[in-house]
N, C-alpha and C positions, 0 to 999 in steps of 0.2 A: 697534850702540850698547853707552853703556857706562853706568855708573852716574853718567857725568856731566851727560846726556843726562836724566837728570829728575828730574821733583820731588815727593820725597818730601810724601804728605803722610797724617797719622794724621787717620783717619773713624773714627765711634764704628760699632759694626753697628751701630745705625739709621738713618745715615745713607747705609749702601753700598751698597745697589737704588736709590734716586738719583742717586745722584750719579755712575753711575753711568750710569744710563737715559735723564737727563738736555743727557748731554754732557760736567757739567761735570770729572770726569775720565776717559782715555781707557780706562782695564783699571788693574785691580784684582786681588789676593789675598784668599782671602774665605774664612767656610769654611758651611757648609750649617748651616741652610736657607738661609743668601745667596743663594750657588752659584746655585739651584737659582731662585727669586726671578728672577734676576736672568734669568735664559737663555727663565722665563716672560716677562720682559717685553719683554727682546733679538728675542724666536726669533728672524727666520732674519734679523737684523743681526747680531748678530755673534757671534765664534768663543768656545770655551773651553776653552780649555787643561792638564791635570791642574801642578799646578806641582807633587807631589813624586812623580808617580807611585803608583810598588808601598809610597814609605815609608811604615814606621810615623811615626803622627802621636800626640806624647803633651801628656795638659793636667797640665798641673801642678795643684789645688787645694792649697791652705794654709790653717792657722787658730791664733790664741794658743795656747800651752800654756794658759793659765786657760781660756777657752768649752772647749776642745777636753776638761779636766777634768769638767769643768757637764753637757756635751751628752753622752754619751756610747749610749746608745740614739739621738740625731738623728744619729749619727754611723754609726751600724751599720745604724738602717734605707739611710739615702744609701749606704751602701759595699756594702747586697742591692737596690737598688734599682742602681745604678751594672752590675752582676754579672749583673741577670739581659737590663738593658739589650741587654751582652753575648753574651749566651748569647740574643736574638730574635735579632741582626741577624746571628747568622753561623749561626743555622738557618734564617729567610729573608730571606736576599739581594736577593730580584731583587721586595722588598714599601718594605723602607729607601725610593727617588726615593720611590711612589706618597706616599708619606703623610704626607712633607714639601709633596709639590705642592696638597693635600684643604688646606692649613694654613690 
């Protein structure tokens, strides 16, 4: 199979679970918590493969300079929250999936 055999679609995250579970798309590459929701709805009627395996994933957040200058406290709180979330994931690797499934 090559890229020419695939029809690419750009779906909003909010539509990804329904699209793959109702059959309007055959496959999807997405991120959590959507993957767990898809897995739950498809049950034994689907297959899930890791797209990145053990590769690191990087996210990028950006804002305008003028906004950042006026919102230093909010930026500091956000960065501290992200650091705490990272620590929690490192310290509790088995709890990650259960937390998403409860949601």
